[in-house]
N, C-alpha and C positions, 0 to 999 in steps of 0.2 A: 820679170813680172807685170802681172797686169796690176792695174790703181789698186783695186779690193788686197791684192795679195803684198802690196807696199802697204798699206796701213795695219795689216795684221801685222807684218814686220816691224813697222813702227812700234804696234802697241807692245809686240814681245821683248822687242830688244832695247829699244829707247824709251819706253814706259811714255809715250803718246798715249793719250787716254781717249782715244776713239771709243773704249766700253765703257768710259764712264757715265753715258746717257744710254738707257736701254730700255726694253719691256719689261723691266723688273714691276711693273705695278701690278696686283693680283686684279683678275678677273671677279673674285669674290675672296673676302677676306674673312664677312661673319659665319660663325656657323666652323671656325676653326677650332683646331687645338692651339694655334697661333693666338687667338684671343678668348682664352677660356680662364679667367679668373678665378672661379668658381670654386668652391672647397668641393665640390662633389665629382669634379671632373666631366662635368657632362653639356660638352662641347655644343652640341646640337639644341642644344635649350636656352642655355645660357647668353650669349649672343646672335639673337635672329635676325631672318630679313626684315620684319615688320623694324626692328631696333635699327636697322644698319642706318636707315637717313637719317637717324638724330643724335646716335650714340658715335664719341669720336674713339675711330682705335688707338689701341697703343704701338702695336708693334707692327705694325703694316697697313696698306691704305688699298683700296682697291678701285676700278674703274673701266669703264666701256674702250679695251683697245689703247690705252694708255701709256705713256711712258715715266720714268722717275729717275734721278742719280740713282747711283750705286749704293748708297746709303739711305733711298729712300727718304729722303726729306723735303725735297720738291718733286710735285706731283702733274702732271697734266693727262687730261682724258676729256671725253665728249659725253654731255648726258642729252638728254632729249625729251622732248615732249608732245604728244600728238594732240592735245587738246581733249583727252578722251580718259588716261589713266589717270589712278587716284593719287599716284607719284611719280616725282621724275624717272624715267630710265637713268639714274647712274651707275649701274654695276648690273652683273649677272644675278637672275633668277633661277633657284633649282628646290629640288628637292634635298634635304635632310635624311638622313639615314631613316630616321624612324617614320617619314612620311609618305617617302617612294614606295612600291612594293618590290623592286627591285634593288631595294637601299638607296643611296645618294646619286642624285642626276640631277646635272645643268639640263631646265627647259630652257633654251635660246638656242637661233642659229646667227652662228659668227663662224668668221673663217680667215685662218693667217692662209696670206696668199703669196708673201713673198719678205725676206729680209737677207743681208747679206751677216757674214758674221759679227762684224763692227758694226752693226747696225746704223752704217753710213745711210743705208734706202732699207724701209722698211714700207707694208702695206697689209691692210686686212680691210672684213670688210662684215658689217651688223646689217642683218635686216629686219627692221623694225615697223609690227603691223599696225597700220592706221586705226584700228579698232582699238578698242581696249581690251590692254593684256589682259589672261585670262587666269590670275595669280590664284584666286580661290578655287578657281574650277580642276587647275591642274593638281591641285593639293589634294582636295576631296573626292575626285574621280581615282587617281592614285592611292589613296588612303582605302577606298574602297575595293579595290581590287587585288586577287589574291597573287601569291606567288608565281601560280603557272599561268597566270595572265597576261596576256602582253604589255608594256608600258602604254599610259597614256600621253601622247607626245603635243607637241604644240601645235605641232601641225594638225591634228586628229582633229582640235577645237573651230577647225575652219575658218581662222582667225585672217590666213592668208589667199582666202575663195579669192576669186577673180582678180588675185595680183595687187589687192589692196595691202603693197609695203611700202616700204623706202628702202632702197639702198643707201646705206653708209658706209663710204668707202672714205679708209684714214691713211693716209700717207706723211712719211717721215723721210728727209734730207737732209744730212751733215751737212754744211759749208765747211764746217770743222769741227771738233770733238765739243764744243762747247756753243755752236751756233746751228741750230736748230729749224729748218723750213718744215712748214706742216701746213698739210691741205686734204679738205675735208671737202668729198665729192657726194652731194645727195641726190637720188633721183628717184621720182614718183612713176614706180610700177604699175600703179593703178590705171583707172578709165577715168577717173575724177580729177578738178585739181583741189589740190588740198594745202591747208598750211600747216608746219612742222616748224615747231621751236628748236634749235640748236645752240645747245649751251655749253662751249669749251670752258673747261674747267682749272683753273691752277688755284694750288692750293700746297699748306704744306702740314706734315704728318705733325700730330700733337705731340710733341716732346716737352714744353715746358707745364703739364697740367698732375703731373707724377712726384710731384717733390723732387725732383734730381737737377734742381736751382740751374735750369736752362732759361737764358734769355728767349724770351716770346720773341719770333720774327714780325715781318709785317709784308704786305700786298698794299701797295695805292696808287694810285692813277696819277701819274706825273706830268704827261703830254696828251693833249687832243690835239691831233691835225685834221683839215677837211677830209681827208682820206684814211686815219689809221689814228687809233690811240695806243697808248702806252703805259703797260702796268711795270711797276719796280717790285720785285721778292728780294727784301733785303734780310740779311739772315746775317748778322753780327761776327759770326763765328765764318761761317762757309765763303760769305761774300755775296754779290749782288747781281741777279740776271733779270733780265726784263724781257716783255712777251707784248708782241707787236702785234695788235688786231686790226684788221682791214676791213673799213667799212664797204660794204658792197653795195651800195646805192639802190637806185631802182629795182632790185631784187630782192630787198628787203623790206617785209611790210614794216619792220620797229627794228631797231637797234638801241640797247644800252648794257650800262657797265653796271653788275652788282656784288656786294661785298657782306660778306658776313664772317664769323667766327667759325673754326674747325673745334667747337665746344660742346660738349653733351647738353641737349636738352632735360636736363634733370625734370625743370616741372612737368614735361610730358611723358614722360617715362616713369619718374619714380615719384611724382608729385611733391619736389622738393625745389629751391629757391634755385633759378638759375644765379650763373656768376656774373653774366652779362644777357642784355637784351638780344644779343644777336649770337645766334649757337647754328651748329651743323646745318641744319634743317629751314636755316633763313631761305635761302634760296628757294626753295623746293615749295615753300608756302606764300614766297611774295609770287614766284608764276603757276603755281596753279591752284591756290586758294586766293592769290589776289589779296594778300596782306600786305599792305605795302608799308607798315613800320617793321617786317622783318628781314628788311636788310638796311645796311649803313649809310645815311646819307654823306656822311662823311666821307666816303669813298674811301675805305681802309679797313684791312682785318688780315685775317690770317686764311680766307676761302673766297675764291673770286671766280664770278662765270660771266663771258660776255652772252647775251642774249639778244640771239640773233632770229628772227619771226620769217619763214620764208615759206612765200606762197608760190607752190610749185605744180606747172602742168601736168600732165599727163606724159611720160615718157621724157621729161625735160631734165636736166642737172642744174644744178647751183653749187657753186662753188664759194667755199671760204678761205681765206690765207690767214696763217698766224706763223709768228716766226718764235721762237724763245732762246735767247743769244744774251752774251756777253758784252754783247755791246751797246751802248746807251744812247747814241746820238746818230742812228742811222735815220736818211734822209730819204731814203727811196727805198723800203726795206722790201715791197711787192713788186720792184721794177720787173722790165726784162730777164735778169739775171736770174728772178725767183724762179722762172718757167723754165730756164736753159739749166737751173741747176739740177733738177727735179730730172731733165732728160739725160743729162751727163750721168748721175748715179744710176740712173736704171739702164742706160749701156754699161755702165762699168758692172753692175749687178749681171747683165748678159755675158757680159766676159769673163766674170768669173766665173759662171756654173758652166760656160760652155769649157772652160778650162779643165772643171773637175768632174764632170760628169763623163762616163766611158761611150766613146764612140758610137759604138755598138748599138746602141738605145736608139726607137723611134724618138720623133718628137712629141708624141702623145706620152711616151714615156717618161721623157725629158722634163716635162712639165708636170707629172705627178710626182717625181724626184725632186726636184725643185720645191714643192708648196709642202712636200714631207719635211725637208730641210727647214722650210720655214715654220713648221709645226714646232721643229724642235727647235729653233733662234728665238720665236717669240717667247718660249717658255725658260727659255735659259736663264741662270741665276749671275749675276755677277761674280767677277774676280777682284774681290775689292782689293786684295792684298796688292794687285796689281795695276791700280789707278789711283 
């Protein structure tokens, strides 16, 4: 058996938890029946995209090309800001069933490029416009059109004209079932030098605000070295993990650690008093609105982001490295072994698909099939009883 087949065998026979962590985070949790607690069962309008930035979910979370543990207690994903958008790009935007002229429809461009069955290697791509994302235009134009007219797509707005967008490539490689190396590669496809803020997020799903007598977990900074910072994610029931954040030096305009709480902003949404001054949209208000007091100066909370401001020349790629692990005292989390582990996992993925793909297929068709498998695996559900 090749290495991936051995991991699958260990998962199935000895219960080695290779699938404890995976792509179990929704791209969109808002507007779904999972978060509909309304009396009338009106999921579309009960929890809207406009509310999603400031309202805590109960039954799940969402993010861009993210991962979580199988119970979705701790989540990781990437947020972006181009300096133009009215909100952080934290999750997928789309039309609800009532807004689209052909029904529900996501208006984003993202691609699942690769994955193995144990999620020991995963790769995805998101295309982020450099101009303001046309949220309102997409809604209004599709509402204006009838059923017999083509949908108005993001590409139709011209926001990608002149290749003015960023390719955001997200890769995950597992050193072991609870040690996940993360590599973000951001490429400027446009003709001009641009600044983009890249905000890897780590947060706990809110399980403590619903009267279930669940102890509140905590994120906090525990180490700061010249080359990296360490965030501790402590959950008294399920244990502790650590997120290592690389400081990428001269390629970064600025770097900072931002903390808030994954709590609903009742004041903004409902005109009621907030339970804490630090709420779910605190990082958004700090980055987009420049509201310095929106994040916790004590450097702790239940929602965290590392704020990388990247100045990227045309056709250049900047890389950010992170590591989510059960190991608290790594001295060189991003040393030569980091790149080698990615190379090893990619080769093992090649070996696995070489073994399972029919020999008669051309190389092009092999790639098509492999990306189709990636789409299935990125959207899989965890087998909770086996992890």
